[in-house]
N, C-alpha and C positions, 0 to 999 in steps of 0.2 A: 899236679892236680888240675891245674888251670888247662893243661893240654888234654888231659883226659875228659873234662867237662866240656870243651869244644867239641870233640870227638862224638860224645854221646849225643851233644847238641844236634851236630850234623847226622848222625844217623837217624835220630829221631824224626827229624824234617823230612830226610828223605823218605824214611818208612810211611811216614804220615801222609805226606803228598801223594806218594806211589799208590796208598790205598783209598785215599778220600778226595782227591784233586779232580773235579770234571773234567772231561777231556778237551772242553772248547780252552780251557785257559793255558794257551802255549806259550804264553809271556811270562807270565806269574807263576814260573813252576820252580822246581828245583835248581835249574841252571841259574834262574835269576837270582835266588838266593844265595848261591854260592857265590856269583859273579859280584854280588854286594858284600858279602862277608870277605871276601878276598878284597876288594877295593877299600873296606872298612878297616882290614888289618893294615893295609899300605898307609892309609891316613894317618891311623893311629901311630905308627912309626914315625912319620913325618912330624906331626904334632908334638910327638915326646910325650904321649900321653902315661899316666901312672899305670904300672901293670894290672891293676884291678880294674882302673877304668876301662883301659883298653879290653880286658876280657868282657865286661859288660856290654861295651858297643858291639863286639863281635857276637854276643849271644843275642842281641837285640837285631843284629843285622840277619842272622839266621831265621828269626821267628817274626820280622815283621811283615811278611805276607804270608803266612801259612792258612789266615783266615778266608783265604780264596777259595777254600774248599767248600764253601757255603755262599759264594757269589762274591762280588766287589763292594756291594753297599755294606758299610758298616763293617768291612773286614781287619779294620784294625783293632777295634774292641774284641773280635773273636781271635786276634792273634795275641791280643793281651792275654785273655782266659788261658789259651795253649800253653803260652811260656810260662805262666804263672803255674800251672798245673806242673809241668815238667820242673821246674826249678825247686817247687817246694818239695818233689820226689827226691830232688839230689841234694836237700839239705841246704839250698840256698839262704842267707839271711834275708829278713824281709825287707830290711833298707834297700840291699840289692835288687832285690826282686821289683820293689816300687821304681827304681830309678831304670830297669829294663822298661817296665811299663811306660814309663814316662818318654822314654826315647822311641820306642815304638808308636805311641800315639802324636809324636811330634813329626811323624811321617805322613799326617792327613794333610789333605790340599789346602785346606782353610787355615791350618796352623803356620805359623812362622817360626822357625827353630831360632832358639835364643843362646842356650848353654853351647858350649864348644862341640860337646858329644853330639848333640842333636844337629848341630850345622855338619859335622863329618857324617853323621848318618844320612843325612839329606844329600849331601854331596855323592856319597856311595851309592845311593839308591838311583840318583839321575846320572851316575857316571858314563851311563850307555851312550848319552848325547854326545859325549866327547871321545868316542872310541871309533876305530877304524870299522868295526862289525856293525855300526850304528844302522845301516840299511837293513841288514838282515833283521835284526832285532826290531828295527820298525816293522817290518812287514808281518813279523809275528805278534805286534801288538794289534795291526789293522785286522789279522785273521781272527786274533782273540775277541776284540770288540763285534767284529762283524757276526762272529758264531755267537757269542754270550747275548748280544741284543736283538739279532736278528735284521738287524741293519745293514744296508749294502752303500758301500762309498764308492764313489767316480773317483778316477785317479786325481782330478785336481782337487777335489773336496778332501781327499785322506791327505794328500800333501800340504794342502794349506793347513789343516788339523795340526799335523805332526809340525810344520814350519812354527805355527805359532806356540807350540809346547817349547820348540828349541829356544825361540826369541824370550819367552814369558819366564823360563826356568833358568835360573842363574846359580852358580857355585859360590857357596857362601864363605868359604875358607880360602885362604892363600894357597894352600897345599893342593886342592883341588883345582884352583886355578891355574896353576902352574902345572899339573898333570896333564888337564884335559881340555883347558879352553883353546889351544891352539887347533887342535883336531875338532873341536866344537865349533869353531868360526868357519872351518872349512868344510864341516858337513852342514853348515847353514847356507854357505855359498853354494854348495853343489845342492843342496835341496831347492834352493830358489830356481835354480836352471831347470831342476825336475820340475818344478811347478809350472813354469812355463810350457815345458812339453808336455806336461799332462793338460795343460788346458788346450793345448793345439790338438792334444788328442780326442780331449771331449767335443770338441768343436768339428773335429772330422767324422765322429761317431753320429753327432746330432746332425749334421749336414748329409750324412750318409757316404761321405767320400772314404770313410774309414771301411766301409763293406768291401770295397774293390769291386774289379769290373766282373769277376767270377759270378759274383752274386747277380749283377745287373743280367749276365748272361741268362743264368738259371731262370729269371724271372720272363725273360726274353723268349728262350727256347721253350720253355712251357705255355706260355700265352699262345706263342706260333701253334704249338702242337694241339691245344684246345681248338683253335680256329680250324684247324686243317682236318681234326676229327670230326668236327662239326659240319666241316663242307663233305668229307667222305660219307656221313651219316646221311646227310640231304640227297647226295649222290644215289645212295643205295635204295633210299625212300622213292625218289623218283624213276628208278629201274623197277620196282616193285609196283607203283602205280602204273607206269607205261605197260608192262606185261599183262599186268591183271585186268588193265581197262580194256585192251585188244582182246584177251580172253572174254571177257565179258561181253563185248560188243559182239564177237562173233558168235556167241551162245546165244544172245538175245535176238539177233538176225536171224538165226537158223531155227529159233523156237518160233518165230513169227512167220518163217515162212511155210513152218508146219502147218499151219492154220489153212493156208491156201490150197493145199493137196488135197487128194482124193480120200475119202474116207477109208478107203483100203489101206493109203500109205500111211494116214493116222494111226491107224489100229497098229501097223506094225511097228512102229517107231515111238509107241506108248511105253514099251519095255526100257526105253532108255532114259524114262522121265527122270527117276531117281538119280542116277549118275550125273545127268545134265543139273538137275537142281543142285546137287552136293559140288559140282565142279563152279556152279554161280555163286553159291554161299560162300566157296572158300574165297574164291576171286574178291567178294564184295567186303569180307571179313579183312582179308591181305590188304585192301585198299585202304579200308577205314584205320588200321593201325597206322600204316605208312603215311597217311594224311595227318594223322595227328602226332607224328613223330616230326614231319617237315614243318607242320603249322608255326609259324611266328607268335611267341607269347611272351607279353610284357610282365614280367612277375618281379617279386620285389618282397622284402621283409617288413613286416610292421614293427615301427621303431619311433621313439620319441625323441626330443632334444637332448635330455640328458644322455640317452646312448650313443647319440653323435658327439658330444661333448668328451665322454668318456671312453671314444672309439672303439664303441663295441658293434658299430655297424659300418661297412664301408658304402660311402656314397658314390665311389667310381663305378658300381655296380649300376648298370643300364636301369633297372627297374626300381633301383633306390633313389637316385638321384633326381628322378621325375617327380617325388613327391615332396620336394621344396622348392622355394621361389629360388630364383637366377642369383640373387646376389647372396643368400647364405650358402648357395654352392660355390660362389667364387670366394668366398671368406673361407671357407671349407679348404679349398685348393690351396688357398695362400697360407694357410696353416700347415699344410703338407710340406711346402717349400721350406718353411723354416725348421722343421722336425722330420729328415727323411725317414728317420728310425720308424717313426708312426706310418710315413707313406709306405715303407715295404710291409708293414703289417696289413696296411690297407689292401695293398696289392695281393697279399697272401688270403684274404678274405674275398677279395673278387675272382681270384683263380679258382678257390673253394667253390664259391656260387655259379662259376662256368661249369666247374665238373659235374655239379649236381644237375644242370641244365642237361650235360652230354648222358648223363647216367639215365635220365628219362626218356632223351631220344634214343639211345641205344636199347634200353629195354622195349620200347615200343615198336624198334625196329626188329627185335629179336622175334617177338611175338609175331609182327608180321610174317618174317621169313619161315617160321615153324609152321604157321596155317597154311603159307602157300603148299611147303614141301607136303606136311602131312595132309593135305586136302587133297593136292595133286595125287599121291599115292592112294588115297582113297577111293577117289574118283576113278582112276584106272582099275582099282579090283573092282569097283560096282560096275564099270563098263564090261570088263571081262565076264563078270558072271552074268550079266544081264545077255551078253553074247551067247556064251556056252549053256547056260541053263533054262533062258525063256525063249 
């Protein structure tokens, strides 16, 4: 009967967790319940508990965390209610049900276990601290807490948290101490080393050393490309300005010379007035777009001191740092040296701002070339029409 009841409890817990346990609880799942139940059985044998007490201990082990189906807060009381419902359905005596409830409640963090069975369940619950797979279980616990709370831990924060759990949690029975203390002490020593490594990793990330040379190269190449593209745009604008200035000068000179010619010559050349005006307008418009493209402009964003503190704006951009006093700018750069993750974010914003400037340059330059080519074609057609038709 005892074996059958345990098998039914095991199946009930498995089915219940499979149906109701949220996906983020990857530590307090069926594997955890099974592990605690197995260790509880082992410790009960070592402690030579009476058969009935060992059964109740194992039942409590199976049900002690099923309340996680509705979250971590208050899960013990929910576990008690679920265990009672199952045990009542199986006809277990009220006295034994109350004892199982007492054992489950003893797993609360603010409860110090007193009875032997409570201590055995406590030790079984925390036996993962003294096992070889502690590191893997610890990572599952971290993933569960991060996903359930939405909080993210750095490596050093989590290792410190886990080390505190190891140091503050003790095994209450000599049987658990004999089975798990040696490995627990080794895990603590290993974890202290991991904490030192994690601190170094966090420092490297904070100072930017962990980003590697590849990231530096990305920023360097991208910035160089922006500068080269800006130089190319200015060169193309100068070419448009030079060509159209020359064309405009020739047209103005030719038009001025026409007034000094005889009346008959002026009458003959009057038919070319529209093509000439069209070509002059084309050159003037192309020059205007090209000049605006190459024209230096001190731009910048409107921002507040709060925007600077929250790193919502980059003061590395030329148009932005001109708006603050020199001392504030120096302090700002000092902060970037202390946290280079923020520095890289500011460089990203700076590159974005430069990209927007380039977009405006190339947009105006595109208009200049389109006007030049389109106007030149129309002027040619107008000249041809004037020559053939008039």
